[in-house]
C-alpha positions in Angstrom: -5.9 -37.6 116.3 -2.5 -38.6 115.1 -1.6 -41.5 113.2 1.2 -43.6 112.8 0.6 -45.2 110.1 -0.4 -42.0 107.8 1.2 -38.1 107.7 -1.6 -36.5 106.0 0.3 -32.4 106.6 3.3 -34.4 105.0 1.1 -36.0 102.1 -0.6 -32.3 101.3 2.7 -30.2 101.9 4.5 -33.0 99.4 1.5 -32.7 96.5 1.6 -28.8 97.2 5.5 -29.3 95.9 4.7 -31.6 93.1 2.3 -29.2 91.9 5.0 -26.1 92.4 8.2 -28.4 90.7 5.4 -28.8 87.5 4.6 -24.9 87.0 8.6 -24.2 87.9 9.6 -26.9 85.5 7.3 -26.2 83.0 7.8 -21.7 83.8 12.1 -23.4 83.1 11.6 -24.2 79.9 9.4 -21.1 78.8 13.3 -19.8 79.8 15.2 -21.6 78.4 13.3 -22.4 75.2 11.7 -18.4 74.8 8.1 -20.3 73.7 5.2 -19.8 75.8 3.7 -23.0 73.2 6.7 -25.7 72.5 4.4 -28.7 71.9 0.9 -30.3 71.0 1.0 -30.8 74.9 0.9 -27.4 75.3 -2.3 -25.6 73.5 -2.4 -28.4 70.6 -4.8 -25.8 68.5 -2.2 -22.8 69.1 1.0 -25.6 68.3 -1.2 -26.6 65.0 -1.7 -22.8 63.9 1.7 -21.8 64.0 3.5 -25.0 62.6 1.1 -24.5 59.9 2.5 -21.1 59.7 5.9 -21.8 59.6 6.0 -24.5 57.1 4.0 -21.7 55.0 7.1 -19.5 55.7 9.4 -21.3 54.6 7.2 -22.1 51.1 7.0 -18.7 50.3 10.8 -17.6 51.4 11.2 -20.5 48.7 8.6 -18.9 46.3 10.9 -16.0 47.2 14.2 -17.1 45.8 12.2 -19.1 42.6 11.3 -15.0 41.4 14.7 -14.0 42.3 15.7 -16.8 39.6 12.5 -15.6 37.3 14.1 -11.7 37.8 17.7 -12.9 36.4 16.0 -14.1 33.5 13.9 -11.1 33.0 16.7 -8.9 33.8 19.0 -11.0 31.0 15.7 -10.9 28.2 15.7 -7.2 28.3 19.5 -6.2 28.6 19.2 -8.5 25.0 16.1 -6.4 23.9 18.0 -2.8 24.6 21.3 -3.7 22.4 19.0 -5.3 19.4 17.1 -2.5 19.6 20.5 -0.4 19.0 21.0 -2.8 16.3 18.0 -2.7 14.6 18.3 1.3 14.7 21.9 0.9 12.9 20.6 -1.2 10.7 17.6 1.4 10.2 20.0 3.8 9.0 21.5 1.5 6.5 18.9 1.6 5.0 18.2 5.1 4.5 22.0 5.5 3.3 21.4 3.7 0.6 18.4 5.5 -0.4 20.8 8.1 -1.7 21.3 7.9 -4.9 25.2 7.0 -6.3 25.7 5.1 -2.9 27.9 2.4 -3.0 24.9 -0.5 -2.2 27.8 -3.2 -1.9 29.6 -1.6 0.7 26.7 -0.5 3.1 25.6 -4.2 2.1 28.7 -5.3 4.0 28.1 -2.8 7.1 24.7 -4.6 7.6 26.1 -8.1 7.2 28.0 -7.3 10.6 25.4 -6.0 11.9 23.0 -9.0 11.2 25.7 -11.3 12.9 25.5 -9.5 16.1 21.8 -8.7 16.3 22.1 -13.1 15.9 24.9 -13.1 18.7 23.0 -11.5 21.1 20.3 -13.9 20.9 22.0 -16.3 21.0 24.1 -15.3 24.3 21.5 -13.6 26.7 20.6 -16.9 28.4 20.8 -17.8 32.3 21.4 -21.1 33.8 20.5 -23.0 29.9 17.3 -20.9 29.3 17.4 -18.4 26.6 13.9 -16.1 25.9 15.3 -14.6 22.9 16.7 -18.0 21.2 14.0 -19.8 20.9 13.2 -23.7 19.8 9.2 -24.1 19.6 7.4 -25.8 17.4 4.6 -23.3 17.1 5.3 -19.7 18.0 2.0 -18.7 17.6 0.0 -20.6 19.3 -0.1 -20.2 23.0 0.0 -23.2 24.6 2.9 -23.3 22.9 4.8 -20.5 23.9 3.9 -19.8 26.9 6.5 -20.2 29.9 5.6 -19.4 33.4 7.3 -17.6 36.0 6.6 -18.1 40.0 4.8 -15.3 41.7 4.2 -17.0 44.9 2.8 -18.7 47.8 -1.1 -19.2 48.2 -3.1 -21.0 51.1 -6.8 -21.1 50.4 -8.1 -23.6 53.4 -6.5 -26.5 53.7 -5.1 -26.4 50.1 -2.3 -24.5 48.8 -0.7 -23.5 45.6 1.7 -22.1 44.0 0.8 -19.1 42.4 2.6 -18.2 38.3 2.3 -15.8 35.6 2.3 -16.1 32.4 5.2 -14.9 29.8 4.2 -15.5 26.1 7.6 -16.0 24.1 6.4 -14.7 21.0 6.2 -11.5 22.1 10.0 -11.7 23.2 11.6 -14.2 21.0 14.0 -12.9 18.4 14.9 -16.1 16.6 12.7 -19.2 16.9 13.7 -22.1 15.3 11.0 -22.9 13.0 10.4 -19.0 12.5 8.1 -16.2 13.3 10.7 -14.6 15.8 11.0 -10.8 15.9 13.2 -10.7 13.4 12.4 -13.5 11.4 9.6 -13.4 8.7 6.2 -13.2 9.9 4.3 -16.3 8.4 1.1 -14.9 9.2 2.4 -12.1 7.2 -0.1 -11.7 3.6 1.7 -9.5 2.4 0.6 -6.7 -0.6 -3.0 -8.9 -0.3 -2.7 -9.3 -3.7 -2.1 -5.5 -4.1 -5.2 -4.8 -1.9 -2.9 -3.1 0.1 -1.5 -0.5 -1.6 -5.1 -0.2 -3.5 -7.1 3.4 -2.3 -9.3 3.9 -5.1 -12.6 5.9 -4.9 -15.1 7.5 -8.0 -18.4 8.3 -9.1 -20.7 7.1 -11.9 -21.1 9.1 -15.2 -24.3 11.0 -15.5 -26.4 10.9 -18.6 -25.8 13.9 -21.4 -27.1 15.8 -24.5 -24.7 17.5 -26.5 -25.3 20.5 -28.4 -24.6 23.7 -30.7 -26.3 27.3 -30.8 -27.5 28.3 -34.1 -28.3 32.3 -33.1 -29.9 34.7 -32.5 -32.9 34.0 -31.2 -36.1 37.0 -31.4 -39.1 36.1 -29.4 -41.4 38.8 -30.2 -44.5 37.8 -28.3 -45.8 34.6 -26.6 -46.9 33.2 -29.9 -42.9 32.7 -30.8 -41.2 29.9 -28.5 -39.5 27.2 -28.8 -40.9 23.9 -27.5 -39.1 20.5 -26.4 -39.8 17.3 -23.9 -36.7 15.4 -21.7 -37.3 11.9 -20.6 -35.6 12.0 -17.3 -33.6 9.4 -15.3 -34.3 6.0 -17.0 -32.9 2.8 -16.1 -30.7 1.7 -19.0 -32.5 -1.8 -20.2 -29.2 -3.4 -21.1 -27.9 -3.5 -17.8 -30.9 -3.6 -15.7 -33.6 -5.6 -14.9 -36.8 -5.0 -15.1 -35.8 -1.2 -15.9 -37.4 1.6 -15.1 -39.2 4.4 -18.0 -37.9 7.7 -16.3 -39.7 11.1 -16.7 -41.3 13.1 -19.3 -41.0 16.8 -18.8 -42.2 19.6 -21.0 -40.3 22.4 -21.2 -40.9 26.3 -22.9 -39.6 29.1 -23.9 -40.9 31.7 -24.9 -41.0 35.9 -24.4 -42.6 35.8 -21.0 -39.8 33.7 -20.1 -37.0 35.7 -22.2 -38.4 38.9 -20.6 -37.8 37.5 -17.0 -34.7 36.5 -17.7 -33.1 39.5 -19.9 -35.9 42.5 -19.2 -33.0 44.9 -21.0 -32.7 42.6 -24.0 -36.3 43.2 -25.9 -36.7 39.7 -26.7 -33.3 38.9 -28.3 -31.1 36.3 -27.7 -27.4 36.9 -29.7 -24.4 33.9 -27.5 -25.1 30.6 -26.5 -23.9 32.1 -22.8 -27.4 34.5 -22.8 -29.4 31.2 -24.2 -27.9 28.9 -21.1 -29.6 31.5 -18.7 -33.2 31.2 -20.2 -32.9 27.5 -20.4 -31.6 27.0 -17.0 -34.6 29.1 -15.8 -36.7 26.7 -17.6 -35.4 23.4 -17.3 -33.1 23.3 -13.7 -36.7 22.7 -11.6 -37.5 20.3 -13.7 -34.3 18.3 -13.1 -32.1 19.1 -15.4 -29.0 21.2 -16.4 -27.4 23.2 -18.9 -23.6 23.0 -18.9 -21.5 24.7 -21.2 -18.7 22.6 -23.0 -14.6 24.1 -22.4 -12.9 24.5 -25.3 -16.1 26.1 -27.6 -17.8 29.1 -28.0 -21.6 27.7 -29.0 -21.1 24.9 -27.4 -23.2 23.0 -24.7 -25.4 20.4 -23.3 -28.1 19.3 -21.4 -27.9 17.1 -18.8 -29.9 15.0 -15.4 -29.7 16.4 -12.3 -30.7 13.1 -11.0 -32.7 14.5 -8.6 -36.6 12.5 -9.6 -35.5 10.3 -6.9 -35.5 7.1 -9.3 -32.8 5.3 -9.3 -31.9 5.7 -13.2 -29.9 8.8 -14.5 -30.6 9.3 -19.0 -31.3 12.0 -21.2 -33.2 11.9 -24.2 -34.6 15.1 -26.1 -37.4 14.8 -27.8 -40.2 16.6 -29.9 -38.4 19.6 -30.5 -40.4 22.2 -32.2 -40.1 26.3 -33.0 -42.5 28.8 -33.9 -40.2 31.5 -34.4 -40.0 33.5 -37.6 -37.1 31.4 -39.2 -37.8 28.5 -37.1 -34.2 28.5 -35.0 -34.4 26.3 -32.5 -31.5 26.7 -29.9 -29.3 24.3 -31.5 -32.3 21.4 -29.9 -32.7 18.4 -31.4 -34.3 15.4 -30.7 -32.0 13.4 -29.9 -31.9 9.5 -28.7 -31.5 8.6 -24.8 -28.4 8.7 -23.0 -27.6 6.9 -19.9 -24.9 7.5 -17.3 -23.3 4.9 -15.8 -22.3 3.1 -12.6 -19.3 3.9 -11.1 -16.2 1.1 -11.4 -12.9 1.4 -9.9 -9.1 -1.3 -10.3 -7.3 -3.0 -7.9 -3.6 -5.0 -9.4 -2.8 -7.8 -8.8 0.8 -8.3 -7.2 1.6 -12.0 -5.3 0.3 -14.6 -3.9 -0.2 -14.7 -0.6 -1.6 -16.6 2.2 -4.5 -16.7 5.2 -2.9 -17.5 8.0 -5.4 -19.9 10.2 -4.9 -16.8 12.9 -5.8 -13.7 10.5 -8.6 -11.8 9.7 -7.9 -9.4 6.1 -9.9 -6.1 6.2 -10.6 -5.0 3.0 -13.0 -1.5 3.0 -15.5 -1.3 0.0 -17.7 2.6 0.1 -20.3 1.8 -2.3 -23.1 4.8 -2.9 -22.3 6.2 0.6 -21.9 3.6 2.6 -19.3 1.9 3.8 -18.6 -2.0 4.3 -15.6 -3.8 5.7 -15.0 -6.7 4.1 -13.5 -9.8 6.7 -12.0 -12.7 5.1 -10.4 -15.3 6.9 -8.8 -18.8 6.0 -11.9 -20.5 6.4 -13.5 -17.8 3.8 -10.7 -18.5 1.7 -11.2 -22.3 1.7 -14.9 -22.3 1.3 -14.4 -20.5 -1.5 -11.4 -21.9 -3.5 -11.9 -25.3 -2.4 -8.6 -25.8 -0.7 -7.8 -26.1 2.9 -4.8 -24.1 3.0 -5.8 -20.7 3.3 -3.6 -19.7 -0.4 -4.7 -17.2 -3.4 -2.0 -17.8 -5.5 -4.1 -15.4 -8.0 -5.9 -12.6 -9.3 -9.2 -15.7 -10.4 -8.4 -16.5 -6.9 -8.4 -13.8 -5.0 -11.6 -12.5 -7.3 -13.2 -15.6 -6.5 -12.4 -14.6 -3.2 -13.7 -12.1 -3.0 -16.9 -12.5 -4.6 -18.0 -14.9 -2.0 -17.4 -11.9 0.8 -19.2 -9.3 -0.8 -22.3 -12.1 -1.2 -21.5 -13.1 2.6 -22.4 -9.8 3.4 -24.6 -8.3 0.4 -22.0 -5.9 -0.5 -23.5 -5.0 -3.6 -19.8 -5.4 -5.5 -19.5 -8.2 -8.4 -15.7 -8.3 -9.0 -14.0 -9.7 -12.2 -10.6 -10.8 -13.3 -10.0 -8.2 -17.0 -7.0 -9.2 -17.5 -4.1 -7.1 -16.2 -6.1 -5.7 -13.6 -9.2 -6.6 -11.5 -12.3 -4.6 -11.8 -14.8 -4.3 -9.5 -18.7 -3.2 -10.4 -21.7 -1.7 -8.6 -24.2 -5.2 -8.6 -27.3 -3.7 -10.3 -29.6 -6.2 -8.0 -28.4 -4.8 -5.1 -27.1 -1.3 -5.9 -29.5 -0.3 -9.1 -28.7 3.5 -9.3 -26.4 4.9 -11.7 -25.2 8.4 -12.4 -23.1 10.5 -10.9 -25.2 10.6 -7.5 -23.4 6.8 -7.1 -20.3 6.1 -5.8 -17.3 3.5 -5.5 -14.0 2.7 -3.6 -11.7 0.0 -2.9 -9.4 -0.4 0.1 -6.6 0.5 1.5 -6.6 -3.2 3.0 -5.6 -4.2 6.1 -4.5 -7.1 8.5 -5.2 -8.2 11.8 -1.3 -7.7 12.8 -0.8 -4.8 12.2 1.4 -5.1 8.6 3.9 -7.8 9.4 6.7 -8.5 7.2 7.2 -10.8 5.4 11.1 -10.6 5.1 13.9 -11.6 7.9 16.1 -9.2 9.2 18.9 -11.4 7.6 17.2 -11.9 4.6 18.0 -8.1 3.9 20.0 -7.8 0.5 19.5 -4.2 -1.1 22.0 -4.8 -3.9 20.4 -8.0 -5.5 18.2 -6.1 -9.0 15.0 -4.5 -7.9 15.9 -4.4 -4.2 12.8 -2.8 -2.8 14.2 -0.2 0.2 11.2 1.4 0.5 9.4 -2.2 2.0 12.6 -2.9 3.5 12.2 0.0 6.0 8.9 -0.2 6.3 9.2 -4.2 7.6 12.1 -2.9 9.5 10.4 -0.2 11.4 7.8 -3.2 12.0 9.9 -5.1 14.1 11.8 -2.3 15.8 7.4 -1.5 17.0 7.7 -5.2 17.9 11.1 -4.8 19.8 9.5 -1.7 21.7 6.4 -4.0 22.7 8.8 -6.9 24.2 10.9 -4.4 25.9 7.4 -3.2 27.8 6.1 -6.2 28.2 10.1 -7.6 30.2 9.6 -4.3 32.0 6.0 -4.8 32.7 7.2 -8.3 34.4 10.3 -7.0 36.0 8.1 -3.8 37.8 5.3 -7.0 38.6 8.4 -9.3 40.3 9.7 -6.4 41.9 6.3 -5.5 44.0 5.2 -9.4 44.3 8.8 -10.5 46.0 8.2 -6.7 48.5 4.6 -7.9 49.7 6.7 -11.8 49.9 8.5 -9.8 52.7 6.0 -8.2 54.1 3.9 -11.1 54.3 6.6 -13.3 55.6 7.2 -10.5 58.5 3.0 -10.3 59.8 3.6 -14.5 59.7 6.3 -14.1 61.9 4.1 -11.4 64.2 1.6 -13.4 63.9 2.9 -17.0 65.0 5.0 -14.8 68.0 2.2 -13.4 69.7 0.9 -16.6 69.1 2.9 -19.1 71.3 7.0 -16.9 71.9 7.1 -16.1 75.8 6.6 -13.2 77.4 9.5 -13.2 79.2 8.9 -9.7 81.6 5.7 -12.5 82.7 7.6 -15.3 83.0 10.8 -14.1 84.8 8.1 -12.5 87.4 6.6 -15.7 87.5 9.7 -17.4 88.0 10.2 -15.6 90.9 7.0 -16.8 92.6 7.5 -20.0 92.5 10.8 -20.6 94.0 9.5 -18.5 96.5 6.5 -21.0 96.5 8.6 -23.4 96.4 11.1 -23.0 99.4 7.9 -22.2 101.2 6.2 -25.7 99.9 10.0 -27.6 101.6 9.9 -25.6 104.6 5.9 -27.0 104.8 6.6 -30.5 104.3 10.4 -30.2 107.0 7.4 -29.1 108.9 4.9 -31.9 108.3 7.8 -34.5 108.6 8.6 -33.6 112.1 5.5 -34.3 113.7 6.6 -37.8 114.3 9.6 -36.8 116.5 7.2 -35.6 118.5 5.4 -37.8 119.2 8.3 -40.5 120.3 8.6 -37.8 122.9 5.4 -39.5 124.5 6.9 -42.5 124.5 10.1 -41.8 127.0 
């Protein structure tokens, strides 16, 4: 059936042509733009992902620019640190030269002044875009929340949230000079100096053993066992004058007779002529009982008996009593009854030299060795303030130091008491905790140290070797500490630069990866587009011809009415 109202074939051909033209338009857009997906209409999901990733890549590029700025600051500071190390090395060599006798310290001081100016110039010049890490203005350089600055290291996306990653730089480890103090080349306010003399104290001693002295009288003739010398000794009693509830010691009995004589000297036929012969006889008898015979140097006949302190008791004493002799002439070898000689507990001293302050971040350590056990006292500002009733951490006198040390000793139950003996500080064993006395006991103090590694309590600009009593050794130690901190600062900056470089390379690779990923999502495959373009153009031509044929059908119908 043919209708004059509706040309179905033409309508179908037209619809086909429209479809082909639409596809051809899209293909043409791909050819002109290079994108498979250029708008959200093409593919909303892929378009959204690609748009977000392009934005992130742009943010990463900005982060790279910030890292480049940070790298410039690092390089500037590092150059300053390297130059300062050279200056301080030269400063150190001049201090060493000044130690030589006969040198003109005034001229050397002139060189030091020039080096000081050079160090100041380096610090003030090491600025990049108005930022200076070597010459700072930090209110409290010892508070990391005040002294920290940040460097940008990247842009991070985590799901729907984004952030800029940073790394912290502690300027306290880098700054040469700070307006409120604490720079590498300045006095460190946390320095406790000599810790009231304890930093220079390293002393150790044993307690004193109990001893009784005699002079030998001889010869001694032991005819048989009916001839003998007998006596008793009381060993290792506690000294009642300085011991609470003192122990009474151990009583031992000694017999020197012909049987013992023949065991020791079988060839002497029972006769002892000298002190040295008497020594071996007495030793044989008393050593198993816990005593010893000692010859007194510088004498021919002098000798002494002393406790070996092997009784297991806490005391160290010796008393000789009930001496008797059945020898023909009544001789005792010089032995006689005595009072009691008590051994002593050990003591050492330190010498107070100067006041010091315990900073709020400081820990001071004082090693105490008592009777073979070492305990390290820890002293903080709280220790000082609680002991002295202050809030500043200041230890201003020997009496203050004694109070602080006693408080620390008691807190850690060390068993040592500290007193100000006028001119020096005395350390003794506390008998309520360390009751033992004698040569078996010992005590040692120091050297004290701090948790900062020995900070100088002067600045580079304060050094003046021409002042009377200038301590060049102390200056040299402080300058060496500054060099150590400068080396540490260089290491910090070197590590930062290395990390910055690695992170920059990573961001380059990351942005390349993002570009490749976005390309796979939205870029057109030009070989495929070209092939499809040829096919669509052919289809378009066929559709046009089909439409022409469909439109020619009404002309054939008109011929039927002619």
